[in-house]
N, C-alpha and C positions, 0 to 999 in steps of 0.2 A: 518502452515508455507508457507509464500507467498514468491515467488521468483519471482522479476521484475527486468526490464532493461529500460535503456531510451536511445534512440539514441541520441547522442551528434556529433558535426562537427568532433570529432577526434576518434569516434569509440562508443561501448555501455559501459556503466555506469551500475552497477546495484548489488543488494546482496541480499541477504535472510532475512528475519525476522518472529518472533514470533507475532504471531495475537493473542490478548486478546479478542477481540470482533469484533462486527459489529454496526453501527449506521448511521442512516441518518440524515444528516444537513442541516437544512432550514435556508438559509439568502436570505432576501429580495425577498421571493416567488420562490427562487430557490433552489431544492433539490438535496445535495450531496450524494453520497452512499460511504461510507469510511470504512476502515478496521483500527482498532485501532489495533495498533502495538507496538511492545517494539523492537529498533532495535539496542540496545547494544552501542548507543552514550551517553546516560544520565540515567536517573532515571524515568523519566515521560512519559508518553504515548503520540503519534503521531498518527494523523490521516490521512490516506493516501487515498486519493481521489482514487476511483476505475473508476470513469468514464472519466477521463482524454484521449486523444488520443494520449499523447506523448510517452507510454510504446513501445519499439520495442518488447516486450514480458511480458508477465503476466501467474505465473503459481501459482497453489497451492500443499499443500500435507497436507494428513488429516491424524490424528492418531485414529484410534479405539480402546478401550479398553476393 
């Protein structure tokens, strides 16, 4: 699980998402470290850029079986 928030002009906005995996995506010789997340808004995977500086907070929870 990943928990993140972004600071907006009217305060913090964010939520928790299930992580499906990790991917490094290269675009025009720039590498982006991403978490593949399922956010519950639709049926597809989303790639969350972990390198952005816009997060007000970024934390994770790991479950070990």
